[in-house]
C-alpha positions, 0 to 999 in steps of 0.5 A: 500499500502506498503511503504519502505523508503530507506536512503542514504547520499545526494551526487550525487553519493549516489543518483545515487547508490539508483537509481541503486539499486532500479531500478530492485526492482521497476520493480519486485515489482510494488505494493511497494512504495519506498521513498528515504530520504537523510541524512547528515553524520558527514564527510559531515558536517565537511570538514575542519577537516582531514578525518582520524581524523573525522573517528576516532572520529566517531568510523570509521562511519564518512560516516555511523553513522547518517544513521545507527542511523536512521535505528535503530530508524526505521526512514528508512527501508534500507540504501544504502551505498558505501560498503567501507564507512561502519565500518569493524565490524557490528553495533549491531542490523543491518546486511549488505545484499550481494551486488547486483553485483559490479562495477569496483574496480580500482582507477582512476587517473583523469587529467593525467596519472601516466607516464605523471605527471611531477616530483613534480606533485601535486596529490589530495587525502586524503586516506592514502592507495592511498597516500602510494601506489602512493608514492611507485610508484612515490616518487617525487609526492606531495600529497595534501589532498582534501575533498568533492564530486566527481564533486568538486574534479574533478574541482580541476584539472582545471584552473590556480594553479589547481592540476595535478591530483586527484585520485577517485574510478572508480566505482563512476565516472562510476555511475555518468556518468563521465567515460570520466574524467578518465585519467588512471585506476590504475592496482590492482597490485600494486594499490590494492583497498580499501576493498569492493570498487565498491560494494553497502552496503545494510543495514537493521535491523537484525530483519526485516526478511520480508524485508530481504526475499524481498531483498534477490534475489538481492544479487550476491554470487560472489560479496558477497564472494569477499567483505566478504574476503576483509573486513575480512582483516580489521577486522583481522588487527583492521583497517579502512580507516585510515591506508594504507591497500588494499584488492582485492578478485577475483573468479577463474575459478575453483570456488576458491577465490583468495585474495591479501592484501597489507600494504604500508608505508605512505611514500611509502618506504616499501610495503608488499603484499601477496596472498592466495587462499581458498574456496569461501564458507569461505571467512572470513577464507581466509582473516584471512590467508592472514593477518597472512601472512602479519604480518609474513612479517612485516606489523605490524610496518607499521600499527603502524607507520601509526597510530602514524602519523595520530593520 
């Protein structure tokens, strides 16, 4: 009997993502046993250090390094990630397969709508992109860093002295059955999401051709083109989750790919966004084209300032 070991982080969301991914595989391949193994990442162990610092010390793999090491050591056969947690550049010896579709890409405000937040409201998020975009829309807000899994972050809006709202990915809330906690889905303009948000990152060893063929049928070409274009923005900007960069790609009715990328000053005082369209067959070129436009419009000083502040 063939046994395939699937690895992930230990959070409720990570477990839900594995269940989602394996459901069609188990129906299609009843003769294969899929086992799930959970692992603890550096960012899961260290909840005190600022996430930006943890990410930089881990080379951008704060949520993926331990899993990738286990995959390279053949302790697991496939990893199911939140795609946005993967480093922008591939780890040697590993490949990421096309994602099996994509959930809602938007950020969600939980606890209050943006319009209903009082002046000076306290909003919880540690992501530079979310901080910058919210301050661009509401410079009066007080941004409060928060870490941890989804349920504890949602709990921070409850009780005396709690936060007025927290910002989370809508995809994670939906996968956990917590859509009712969403007060407002923030529009992708101007709240351009994190590259690959809402997609699952399916990672295997590059030389495992048997497993690649086995899993190939689950990949969604449209989602694949979208995330490749969005992640190409990060690669071209030599950036990760430590800088306020958003990217969102959409397939148009004519089959072409539209990509919007946004760089926002950490204090929200300046915001640069560009959109370009190109062939879906070459999403990386579209990502590079958009980055060239961003840089021509002055994005580099905003990125340098963000890196200096968060260093």
